[in-house]
KEVEXPA-219145 format. One record per residue: residue in three letters; chain; y, z, x of N, C-alpha, C, O, CB in turn. Coordinates in Angstrom, 3 decimals, always signed. Each point is the difference from the previous one (the first is absolute). Glycine has a CB too. Example, Ala and Ser with C-alpha at 12.3 -4.5 7.8 and 13.67 -1.06 7.14 Angstrom:
<pts>
PT    r  c      n_yy      n_zz      n_xx     ca_yy     ca_zz     ca_xx      c_yy      c_zz      c_xx      o_yy      o_zz      o_xx     cb_yy     cb_zz     cb_xx
PT  ALA  A    -5.690    +7.800   +13.190    +1.190    +0.000    -0.890    +1.200    +0.000    +0.900    -0.019    +0.665    +1.036    -1.154    +0.581    -2.928
PT  SER  A    +2.223    -1.966    +1.542    +1.190    +0.060    +0.820    +1.090    +0.730    -0.770    +1.108    +0.169    +0.509    -1.736    -2.314    +0.675
</pts>
This chain:
<pts>
PT    r  c      n_yy      n_zz      n_xx     ca_yy     ca_zz     ca_xx      c_yy      c_zz      c_xx      o_yy      o_zz      o_xx     cb_yy     cb_zz     cb_xx
PT  MET  A    -1.178    -0.015    +0.808    +1.182    +0.021    -0.794    +1.256    +0.002    +0.861    -0.027    +0.437    +1.150    -1.249    +0.746    -2.913
PT  THR  A    +2.347    -1.661    +1.212    +1.242    -0.036    +0.709    +1.066    +0.723    -0.805    +0.165    -0.275    -1.188    -0.820    -1.882    +2.286
PT  LEU  A    +1.372    +3.065    -0.480    +1.058    +0.696    -0.615    +1.296    -0.402    +0.738    +0.151    +0.230    +1.200    -1.701    +1.704    -1.913
PT  THR  A    +2.501    -2.557    -0.070    +1.319    -0.359    +0.530    +1.013    +0.940    -0.625    +0.064    +0.183    -1.216    -0.715    -2.628    +1.545
PT  ILE  A    +1.454    +3.042    +0.576    +1.042    +0.935    -0.433    +1.346    -0.613    +0.301    +0.274    -0.371    +1.142    -1.766    +2.369    -0.745
PT  GLU  A    +2.340    -2.111    -1.412    +1.383    -0.439    +0.222    +0.876    +1.237    -0.169    -0.056    +0.685    -1.022    -0.391    -3.091    +0.187
PT  TYR  A    +1.261    +2.679    +1.861    +0.883    +1.175    -0.003    +1.342    -0.357    -0.609    +0.337    -1.175    -0.147    -1.486    +2.080    +2.186
PT  LEU  A    +1.921    +0.135    -2.398    +1.282    -0.201    -0.603    +0.975    -0.806    +0.927    +0.893    -0.697    -0.482    -1.276    +2.860    -0.800
PT  ASP  A    +0.185    -2.043    +2.583    +0.871    -0.738    +0.919    -0.447    -1.441    +0.243    +0.608    -0.700    +0.810    -0.091    +2.864    +0.263
PT  GLY  A    -1.559    -2.618    -1.754    -0.502    -1.358    +0.111    -1.126    -0.213    +0.993    -0.608    -1.070    -0.018    +2.829    +0.409    -0.621
PT  ARG  A    -2.532    +1.609    +1.499    -1.100    -0.135    +0.924    -1.312    -0.003    -0.769    -0.121    +0.586    -1.076    +1.455    +0.540    +2.886
PT  GLU  A    -2.333    -1.820    -1.209    -1.346    +0.014    -0.594    -0.988    +0.368    +1.078    +0.158    -0.317    +1.179    +0.462    -1.429    -2.896
PT  GLU  A    -1.665    +2.445    +1.246    -1.155    +0.352    +0.857    -1.253    -0.402    -0.759    -0.030    +0.076    -1.229    +1.258    +1.880    +2.358
PT  CYS  A    -2.248    -2.378    -0.425    -1.253    -0.376    -0.637    -1.149    +0.738    +0.685    -0.044    +0.085    +1.228    +0.979    -2.361    -1.856
PT  TYR  A    -1.853    +2.801    -0.157    -1.158    +0.735    +0.448    -1.255    -0.606    -0.618    +0.000    -0.412    -1.160    +1.382    +2.510    +1.421
PT  GLU  A    -2.448    -2.145    +0.528    -1.356    -0.418    -0.580    -0.910    +1.169    +0.053    +0.054    +0.803    +0.931    +0.195    -3.191    -0.195
PT  PHE  A    -1.105    +2.500    -1.745    -0.933    +1.092    -0.079    -1.155    -0.403    -0.918    +0.126    -0.949    -0.775    +1.726    +2.637    +1.191
PT  THR  A    -2.997    -0.958    -0.330    -1.100    -0.259    -0.855    +0.248    +0.781    -1.277    +0.681    +1.025    +0.029    -2.269    -1.433    +1.917
PT  PRO  A    +1.048    -0.054    -3.067    +0.202    +0.736    -1.282    -0.479    +1.447    +0.178    -1.016    +0.268    +0.641    +0.712    -2.416    -2.020
PT  GLN  A    +1.086    +3.080    +0.778    -0.190    +1.421    +0.197    -0.847    +0.693    -1.002    -0.599    +1.034    +0.294    +2.704    -1.087    +0.737
PT  ALA  A    -2.171    -0.506    -2.237    -0.739    +0.715    -1.059    -1.366    -0.629    -0.186    -0.192    -1.207    +0.149    +2.342    +1.819    -1.302
PT  GLU  A    -3.112    +0.277    +0.813    -1.343    -0.473    -0.177    -0.260    -0.662    -1.342    -1.006    -0.692    -0.158    +0.341    +2.466    +1.680
PT  ASN  A    +1.548    -1.576    -2.489    -0.158    -0.672    -1.265    +1.386    -0.320    -0.579    +1.010    +0.497    +0.499    -3.226    +0.690    -0.899
PT  VAL  A    +2.263    -2.008    -0.641    +1.276    -0.466    -0.577    +0.814    +1.126    -0.547    +1.212    +0.010    +0.214    -2.267    -2.142    -0.758
PT  LEU  A    +0.471    +3.100    -0.159    +0.735    +1.106    -0.587    +0.678    +0.827    +1.092    +1.132    +0.450    -0.179    -2.746    -0.396    -1.754
PT  ASN  A    +0.935    +0.147    +3.058    +0.587    +0.754    +1.078    +1.187    -0.777    +0.611    +1.004    +0.594    +0.393    -3.256    +0.496    +0.065
PT  ALA  A    +2.119    -2.415    -0.386    +1.053    -0.812    +0.535    +1.248    +0.109    -0.819    +1.095    +0.095    +0.556    -2.773    -1.616    +0.353
PT  VAL  A    +1.548    +1.510    -2.244    +1.181    +0.153    -0.860    +0.625    +1.392    +0.148    +1.224    +0.131    +0.038    -2.227    -1.775    -1.657
PT  THR  A    +0.162    +2.683    +1.703    +0.519    +1.333    +0.175    +0.770    +0.101    +1.334    +1.079    +0.592    +0.046    -2.996    +0.335    -1.435
PT  ARG  A    +1.366    -1.502    +2.469    +0.656    +0.088    +1.288    +1.339    -0.742    -0.057    +1.009    +0.488    +0.508    -3.253    -0.321    +0.665
PT  LEU  A    +2.244    -1.363    -1.802    +1.258    -0.773    -0.090    +1.076    +0.838    -0.762    +1.155    +0.038    +0.423    -2.485    -2.269    -0.398
PT  LYS  A    +0.958    +2.878    -1.111    +0.921    +0.803    -0.760    +0.516    +1.143    +0.830    +1.188    +0.312    -0.077    -2.355    -0.944    -2.006
PT  ARG  A    +0.321    +1.282    +2.883    +0.443    +1.114    +0.874    +0.968    -0.529    +1.043    +0.980    +0.687    +0.290    -3.167    +0.536    -0.634
PT  VAL  A    +1.988    -2.357    +0.906    +0.923    -0.570    +0.999    +1.359    -0.253    -0.662    +1.036    +0.371    +0.552    -2.971    -1.452    +0.720
PT  LEU  A    +1.933    +0.447    -2.462    +1.259    -0.298    -0.677    +0.728    +1.263    -0.407    +1.228    -0.045    -0.085    -2.204    -2.081    -0.726
PT  GLU  A    +0.352    +3.202    +0.563    +0.616    +1.228    -0.475    +0.398    +0.918    +1.215    +0.726    +0.977    -0.182    -2.115    -1.147    -2.005
PT  SER  A    +0.936    -0.138    +3.344    +0.221    +0.829    +1.138    +1.368    -0.193    +0.661    +0.655    -1.025    -0.190    -3.085    +0.970    +0.505
PT  GLU  A    +2.839    +1.034    +0.444    +1.247    -0.125    +0.739    -0.153    -0.677    +1.369    +0.978    -0.329    +0.671    -0.227    +2.362    -1.857
PT  HIS  A    -2.025    -2.226    +1.570    -0.248    -0.685    +1.283    -1.357    -0.740    -0.062    -0.871    +0.280    -0.824    +2.243    +1.496    +2.082
PT  LEU  A    -1.478    -2.706    -0.354    -1.207    -0.796    +0.179    -0.495    +0.271    +1.415    +0.742    -0.194    +0.962    +0.018    -1.619    -2.621
PT  THR  A    -1.977    +2.247    +1.791    -0.594    +0.293    +1.335    -1.012    -1.051    +0.373    -0.940    -0.273    -0.746    +1.280    +2.717    +0.393
PT  LEU  A    -0.135    -3.048    +1.548    -0.894    -1.030    +0.520    -0.588    +0.486    +1.314    +0.724    +0.435    +0.896    +0.611    -2.275    -2.019
PT  GLU  A    -2.666    +1.759    +1.228    -0.664    +0.362    +1.239    -0.257    -1.339    +0.768    -0.710    -0.893    -0.461    -0.400    +3.049    -0.590
PT  LEU  A    +1.723    -2.219    +2.217    -0.219    -1.147    +0.889    -0.996    +0.393    +1.110    -0.483    +1.132    +0.042    +2.840    -2.015    -0.530
PT  ASP  A    -2.643    -0.047    +1.356    -0.968    +0.284    +1.082    +0.354    +1.271    +0.784    -0.855    +0.859    +0.216    +0.432    -3.320    -0.034
PT  ASN  A    +1.714    +2.575    +0.248    +0.313    +1.064    +0.909    +1.198    +0.835    -0.528    +0.617    +0.735    +0.772    -1.516    -2.148    +1.148
PT  GLU  A    +1.217    +1.310    -3.171    +1.128    +0.767    -0.552    -0.089    +0.054    -1.505    -0.737    -0.766    -0.621    +2.171    +0.100    +2.550
PT  VAL  A    -0.688    +1.565    -2.503    +0.212    +0.116    -1.452    +1.426    -0.311    -0.286    +0.907    +0.524    +0.647    -2.700    +1.192    -0.896
PT  VAL  A    +2.011    -2.617    -0.774    +1.379    -0.382    -0.366    +0.241    +0.560    -1.403    -0.786    -0.229    -0.919    +0.766    -1.928    +2.369
PT  ILE  A    +1.105    +2.885    -1.590    +0.392    +0.521    -1.312    +1.287    -0.702    -0.401    +1.004    +0.048    +0.711    -2.105    +2.222    -0.287
PT  ILE  A    +1.051    -2.919    -1.569    +1.144    -0.767    -0.485    +0.485    +0.668    -1.252    -0.773    +0.182    -0.940    -0.071    -2.344    +1.931
PT  PHE  A    +2.100    +2.532    -1.032    +0.532    +0.708    -1.184    +0.390    -1.065    -1.058    +0.750    -0.937    +0.271    +0.123    +2.920    +1.177
PT  THR  A    -1.404    -1.793    -2.621    +0.096    -1.057    -1.040    +1.464    -0.265    -0.426    +0.293    -1.065    -0.541    -2.595    +1.736    -0.281
PT  HIS  A    +3.218    +0.283    +1.061    +1.409    -0.252    -0.408    +0.632    -1.038    +0.895    +1.123    -0.426    -0.270    -0.919    +2.768    -0.583
PT  HIS  A    -0.890    -2.777    +1.933    +0.486    -1.094    +0.871    -0.559    -1.372    -0.402    +0.400    -1.022    +0.559    -0.215    +2.684    +1.298
PT  ILE  A    -1.087    -1.681    -2.802    -0.744    -1.211    -0.361    +0.636    -0.680    -1.206    +0.250    +0.615    -1.036    -2.361    +0.402    +1.946
PT  ARG  A    +2.367    -2.345    -0.725    +0.487    -0.813    -1.146    -1.171    -0.359    -0.895    +0.011    +0.244    -1.207    +1.885    -1.188    +2.590
PT  HIS  A    -2.946    +0.335    -0.730    -1.233    -0.285    -0.766    -1.151    -0.210    +0.926    +0.166    -0.230    +1.198    +1.155    -0.787    -3.018
PT  LEU  A    -2.534    +1.103    +1.227    -1.276    -0.179    +0.675    -0.711    -1.193    -0.566    +0.096    -0.264    -1.199    -0.254    +2.702    +1.640
PT  ARG  A    -0.567    -3.180    +0.401    -0.830    -1.070    -0.467    -1.418    +0.245    +0.523    -0.186    +0.258    +1.190    +2.160    -1.883    -1.259
PT  LEU  A    -2.948    +1.548    -0.794    -1.403    +0.255    +0.362    -0.782    -1.241    -0.321    +0.036    -0.509    -1.120    +0.157    +2.993    +0.691
PT  SER  A    -0.932    -2.986    +1.466    -0.709    -1.250    -0.194    -1.394    +0.149    +0.676    -0.070    +0.533    +1.107    +2.290    -1.910    -1.182
PT  PRO  A    -3.278    +0.941    -0.533    -0.101    -0.481    -1.395    +0.297    +1.168    -0.952    -0.132    +1.163    +0.384    -1.600    -2.937    +0.275
PT  PRO  A    +2.126    +1.468    -1.876    +0.283    +1.079    -0.970    -1.276    +0.771    -0.348    -1.106    -0.531    +0.102    +3.017    -0.823    -1.046
PT  PRO  A    -1.740    +2.615    +0.530    -1.163    +0.751    -0.405    -0.635    -0.558    -1.244    +0.634    -0.745    -0.747    +0.358    +2.725    +1.779
PT  GLN  A    -2.230    -1.628    -1.259    -0.724    -0.503    -1.203    +0.569    +0.587    -1.267    +0.008    -0.666    -1.035    -2.078    +0.409    +2.385
PT  ARG  A    +2.567    +1.540    -1.298    +0.592    +0.669    -1.163    +1.319    +0.528    +0.461    +0.223    +0.251    +1.184    -2.457    +0.369    -2.223
PT  TYR  A    +3.138    -0.449    +0.040    +1.351    +0.435    +0.245    +0.259    +1.277    -0.815    -0.726    +0.317    -0.942    +1.482    -2.716    +1.397
PT  PRO  A    +0.320    +3.130    -0.053    +0.416    +1.098    -0.901    +0.333    -0.511    -1.389    +0.433    -1.143    -0.151    +0.447    +2.391    +2.116
PT  GLU  A    -1.075    -0.420    -2.983    +0.082    -0.487    -1.375    +1.366    -0.507    -0.413    +0.106    -0.751    -0.970    -1.875    +2.329    +0.463
PT  ASP  A    +2.822    -1.187    +1.221    +1.331    -0.500    -0.393    +0.445    -1.280    +0.716    +1.179    -0.356    -0.011    -0.606    +2.703    -0.453
PT  THR  A    -1.553    -3.038    +1.095    +0.289    -1.250    +0.708    +0.284    -1.126    -0.981    -0.720    -0.170    -0.984    -0.733    +0.912    +2.882
PT  ILE  A    +2.505    -1.511    -1.630    +0.281    -1.209    -0.772    -0.856    -1.117    +0.603    +0.159    -0.347    +1.170    +2.245    +1.096    -1.752
PT  ARG  A    -3.274    -1.286    -0.193    -0.977    -1.040    +0.450    +0.515    -1.435    -0.133    +0.874    -0.265    -0.826    -2.678    +1.825    +0.157
PT  ASN  A    +1.292    -2.455    +1.443    +0.267    -1.409    -0.028    +1.504    -0.337    +0.089    +0.471    -0.933    -0.650    -2.557    +0.691    -0.685
PT  ALA  A    +2.809    +0.995    +2.126    +1.401    -0.263    +0.207    +0.173    -1.078    +1.077    -0.905    -0.182    +0.814    +1.470    +2.551    -1.502
PT  ARG  A    +0.551    -3.082    +0.723    +0.285    -0.928    +1.048    +1.450    +0.106    +0.364    +0.859    +0.279    -0.836    -2.669    -1.795    +0.069
PT  ARG  A    +2.073    +1.281    +2.071    +1.353    +0.089    +0.491    +0.773    -1.257    -0.383    -0.514    -1.113    +0.113    -0.248    +2.578    +1.787
PT  VAL  A    +1.992    -1.283    -2.351    +0.859    -1.109    -0.381    +1.258    +0.005    +0.897    +0.655    +1.030    +0.157    -1.527    -0.940    -2.572
PT  GLU  A    +1.181    -1.215    +2.977    +1.223    -0.107    +0.784    +1.255    +0.001    -0.846    +0.068    -0.709    -1.004    -1.358    -0.530    +2.675
PT  LEU  A    +2.282    +2.021    -1.284    +1.250    +0.098    -0.781    +1.017    -0.994    +0.511    +1.111    -0.072    -0.525    -1.545    +2.495    +0.076
</pts>
């Protein structure tokens, strides 16, 4: 999986990782916890990175999870203004 983080100042960082949850329900629960948390913790090979969520503009997760939190708007598409 790939996680792309765009910060409020316009910088982007990209991280790759293997799926963390053993089943779909656990994946949805983990995603909700990340979205509700004040920080995101990433374990890298030789360090731990803690990113405070108030610095994040948005996150992109690819490929998308099989299930989403229940308040997700489905089948949306981006429209250029």
